[in-house]
C-alpha positions in Angstrom: -16.6 104.6 78.6 -18.9 104.4 81.6 -20.2 107.6 83.1 -18.5 107.5 86.5 -16.6 110.1 88.4 -12.9 110.6 88.1 -10.2 110.0 90.7 -6.6 108.9 91.0 -5.5 105.6 92.6 -2.7 103.9 94.3 -2.8 100.1 94.1 -1.0 98.0 96.7 -1.3 94.2 96.4 -0.7 91.6 99.2 -0.6 87.8 99.1 -3.9 87.1 100.9 -5.8 90.1 99.5 -4.6 92.6 97.0 -5.4 96.2 98.0 -5.8 98.8 95.3 -5.5 102.2 97.0 -7.3 105.0 95.3 -5.6 108.3 96.3 -4.2 111.6 95.0 -0.7 112.3 93.6 1.0 115.6 93.9 1.7 115.6 90.1 -1.9 115.1 89.1 -4.0 116.3 92.0 -7.7 115.8 91.7 -10.6 115.6 94.1 -10.9 112.1 95.5 -14.4 110.9 94.5 -15.8 107.5 93.8 -18.5 106.9 91.3 -21.9 107.0 93.0 -22.6 103.8 91.1 -19.5 102.0 92.3 -20.6 98.6 93.6 -19.7 97.3 97.1 -18.6 94.0 95.5 -17.7 93.0 91.9 -17.0 89.5 90.8 -14.6 89.3 87.8 -16.1 87.5 84.9 -14.7 85.7 81.8 -14.4 88.3 79.1 -13.7 91.2 81.6 -10.7 93.5 81.1 -8.8 95.7 83.5 -10.1 98.6 81.5 -13.7 97.4 82.0 -13.2 96.9 85.8 -11.5 100.3 86.2 -14.4 101.9 84.5 -16.8 100.4 87.1 -15.0 102.5 89.8 -13.5 105.4 87.8 -14.5 107.8 85.2 -11.0 107.8 83.7 -9.8 104.1 83.8 -6.4 104.9 82.5 -5.5 106.9 85.6 -4.9 103.8 87.7 -1.8 102.2 86.2 0.7 105.0 86.4 0.4 105.2 90.2 0.1 101.6 91.1 2.6 100.4 93.7 2.9 96.8 94.5 3.8 94.6 97.4 7.3 93.4 96.6 6.4 89.8 97.8 3.9 89.4 95.0 5.5 88.2 91.7 2.6 89.2 89.4 0.4 91.6 91.3 -1.3 92.9 88.1 -2.9 89.6 87.3 -6.6 89.4 88.0 -8.5 86.2 87.2 -12.2 85.4 86.6 -13.8 84.5 89.9 -11.8 87.0 91.9 -14.0 89.4 94.0 -13.3 93.1 94.2 -14.8 94.7 97.4 -15.0 98.4 98.1 -13.9 99.2 101.7 -12.9 102.3 103.6 -9.8 102.7 105.8 -9.4 105.9 107.8 -12.0 107.5 105.4 -10.1 106.5 102.3 -11.7 104.2 99.8 -9.9 101.0 99.0 -10.7 98.2 96.6 -9.7 94.9 98.0 -9.1 91.9 95.7 -10.0 88.6 97.3 -9.0 85.4 95.5 -11.4 83.4 97.5 -10.9 80.0 99.1 -9.2 77.5 96.8 -8.8 74.1 98.5 -5.6 72.3 98.4 -5.8 68.9 96.7 -3.4 66.0 97.3 -2.5 64.6 94.0 -1.4 61.0 93.1 0.8 60.3 90.1 -1.7 60.2 87.2 -2.6 62.2 84.1 -5.3 64.9 84.7 -6.9 67.4 82.5 -8.1 70.8 83.8 -9.1 74.1 82.3 -6.3 76.6 82.1 -7.2 79.7 84.1 -5.9 82.8 82.3 -5.6 86.3 83.7 -7.9 88.9 82.2 -6.3 91.3 79.6 -5.8 94.9 80.3 -7.6 96.4 77.3 -10.6 95.3 75.3 -9.8 92.2 73.3 -11.1 93.8 70.0 -8.5 96.5 70.4 -5.7 93.9 70.0 -6.6 93.8 66.3 -5.1 97.3 66.1 -1.7 95.8 67.0 -1.9 93.6 63.8 -0.9 96.7 61.8 2.7 96.0 60.9 3.5 99.1 58.8 6.8 100.8 59.6 8.4 104.2 59.3 11.6 103.8 57.3 14.5 105.6 55.9 14.0 105.7 52.2 17.7 105.3 51.2 18.1 102.3 53.5 14.8 100.9 52.4 15.9 101.0 48.7 18.9 98.9 49.4 16.9 96.1 51.0 16.4 92.7 49.2 13.5 92.6 46.7 11.2 90.3 44.9 12.6 89.5 41.5 9.8 87.4 40.1 7.6 84.4 40.7 9.3 81.1 40.4 7.0 80.3 37.5 7.9 83.5 35.8 4.8 85.5 36.8 5.4 89.1 38.1 2.4 89.1 40.5 2.2 86.5 43.3 0.3 85.7 46.5 0.3 83.3 49.5 1.4 79.8 48.5 3.5 80.9 45.5 7.2 80.5 45.3 9.4 83.4 44.3 12.9 84.4 43.5 14.4 87.4 45.4 17.7 89.2 45.2 19.7 91.3 47.6 22.1 91.4 50.5 20.9 88.9 53.0 21.3 88.7 56.8 23.1 85.5 57.8 21.0 82.7 59.3 17.8 84.8 58.8 15.0 83.1 56.8 11.9 85.1 57.7 11.1 88.4 56.0 8.1 90.8 55.7 7.2 92.3 52.3 6.8 96.1 52.0 5.9 98.8 49.5 6.4 102.5 50.1 3.3 104.3 51.1 2.6 107.9 52.4 5.3 110.4 53.2 4.1 112.3 56.3 5.0 116.0 56.5 4.4 118.6 59.2 1.4 120.8 58.0 3.1 124.0 59.1 6.9 123.6 58.5 6.6 120.9 55.8 9.3 118.9 57.8 9.4 115.2 56.7 8.1 113.3 59.7 8.4 109.9 58.3 8.0 107.7 55.3 5.6 104.8 55.7 6.3 101.3 54.4 3.1 99.3 54.0 3.3 95.6 55.1 2.0 93.4 52.3 2.8 89.9 53.6 5.7 87.6 54.6 8.0 85.1 53.0 10.2 82.2 54.1 13.5 81.6 52.4 13.6 77.9 51.3 16.8 77.7 49.3 20.1 79.5 48.5 20.5 79.7 44.7 24.0 81.2 44.9 25.4 84.7 45.2 22.6 87.1 46.0 19.7 85.0 44.7 17.2 83.2 47.0 14.1 81.1 46.5 11.3 81.7 48.9 7.7 80.7 49.7 5.1 83.5 50.2 3.8 82.5 53.6 1.1 85.2 53.7 -0.2 88.2 51.7 -2.6 91.0 52.3 -2.7 91.9 48.6 -0.9 90.9 45.4 2.9 91.0 45.7 4.9 92.4 42.8 8.4 92.4 41.4 10.3 95.1 43.2 8.5 94.9 46.5 11.1 95.1 49.3 11.9 92.6 52.0 12.8 93.6 55.6 13.7 91.2 58.5 10.5 90.3 60.4 9.9 92.1 63.6 8.6 90.1 66.6 6.9 92.5 69.0 4.6 90.4 71.2 1.7 92.2 72.8 1.4 91.6 76.5 -2.3 91.2 77.3 -1.7 92.6 80.8 -0.2 95.8 79.5 -2.2 98.6 80.9 -2.5 102.1 79.3 -1.0 105.1 81.1 -1.1 108.9 80.9 1.9 110.5 79.1 4.7 111.9 81.2 4.7 115.2 79.2 2.0 117.4 77.9 1.1 116.2 74.4 -0.5 118.2 71.7 -0.7 116.9 68.2 -3.0 115.6 65.5 -4.0 112.5 63.5 -2.1 112.8 60.3 -2.9 109.4 58.7 -5.6 106.8 58.5 -4.9 103.3 57.3 -6.1 101.5 54.2 -6.9 104.8 52.4 -9.9 105.3 54.6 -11.5 108.7 55.1 -12.7 108.0 58.6 -11.4 105.9 61.5 -13.7 103.9 63.9 -13.3 102.2 67.3 -10.4 99.7 67.4 -8.8 101.0 64.2 -5.3 102.3 64.0 -4.2 105.9 63.2 -1.0 107.7 62.6 -0.1 110.8 64.7 2.6 113.5 64.4 3.9 112.8 67.9 6.9 110.5 68.6 9.9 109.7 70.7 11.2 113.3 70.4 8.1 114.5 72.1 8.5 112.0 75.0 5.6 109.8 73.8 5.8 106.1 74.9 4.0 102.9 73.9 0.9 102.6 76.1 0.3 106.4 76.5 -3.4 107.4 76.4 -4.4 110.5 74.3 -7.8 112.1 74.0 -9.2 112.7 70.5 -10.9 116.1 69.8 -13.1 117.2 67.0 -12.3 120.8 65.8 -15.0 123.3 66.8 -17.1 124.8 64.0 -16.5 128.2 62.6 -19.7 130.3 63.0 -20.7 133.8 62.1 -21.5 136.2 65.0 -24.8 137.8 64.2 -24.0 140.9 66.1 -20.4 141.6 65.0 -20.7 139.8 61.7 -17.3 138.2 62.3 -16.3 134.5 62.3 -15.9 132.8 65.7 -14.1 129.5 66.2 -16.0 127.3 68.7 -14.1 125.1 71.2 -13.1 121.6 70.2 -15.1 118.6 71.5 -13.6 115.5 73.0 -14.9 112.5 70.9 -12.7 109.6 72.1 -9.6 108.0 73.4 -6.7 106.2 71.8 -3.6 104.3 73.0 -0.2 104.5 71.3 1.5 101.2 70.6 4.3 101.8 68.1 6.6 104.8 68.5 9.1 106.2 66.0 11.2 109.3 66.2 8.6 111.8 64.9 5.4 109.8 64.4 3.5 107.0 66.1 0.7 104.5 65.7 -2.3 104.3 68.0 -5.4 102.2 68.4 -8.7 103.9 69.1 -10.2 102.5 72.4 -13.4 104.5 72.5 -15.1 106.9 70.1 -18.4 108.8 70.0 -18.1 109.7 66.3 -15.7 108.9 63.5 -12.2 110.4 63.8 -10.7 112.2 60.8 -7.3 113.2 59.6 -6.6 116.5 61.3 -8.4 115.5 64.6 -6.5 116.9 67.5 -4.9 114.5 70.1 -3.7 115.6 73.5 -2.9 114.5 77.1 -6.1 113.7 78.9 
């Protein structure tokens, strides 16, 4: 993140120019202050994100979206394109950022085929962070999971298969559904203090496509993709389609959040930027997809040389993450920024 001063903002868009009003809210009052490095003009470039641009003007880029208010005549006011110019102006002493789409001449067209580059809006978050959304693990009910269809064997008789192989599978099948993901049970997450079961993770191993009905509960399928070797007994769940909107912008949680990272993916001991983590916060805590949380490193325990007692030092903020998949008691988040590796047990909280 850029080192710029924090403020709150209110964004109002209009058709000729789109005005993003930076102001205070009663719920999250802060001193209105622009970064001393905020430019008078900024031209949006290919490869920019709304996160990048917000960081040009604000210390805390996630603080814009929750208080944006749009002109009702604009159908897609959150779309900003390469070539647009952002200009910093003041109205009645209040800073405004005005979006000017520039002059785009009208061209009279005759009936003929033309080719032109497709102009796409910039995404909200860093493109590398989208890789975090590729994590398709799920939190499942074990009893329900164990009644799902399963791989019986490879069509050639082999018990271990991969992408491109044909398999036989058995189970109770959903009508007119041919696409399934393959899962194997992973970690069972428990609360560190109460030992409450927070969720049972099912690890996504790949996907299959049903190619023929072999009668009764037997199906023949093609392994369309595999992250590792698939085995007899691996379970099949209907494929989820959760498209990620590239213009989705992170927000601050509605409630005060205090939790911790309870799981790292792929059996890793540390998590880096743009990797996914599991947290002990979920729907019951009021957490939503897109909520931003800060990551804290626990303070060291040191010996006081005068009293000879142990003293716990304050925790240190080391990064930010955004939640993207929420279950009742746990959630998945992707790390957007990080000063040092995050560990299981790292504290997460409302910024």
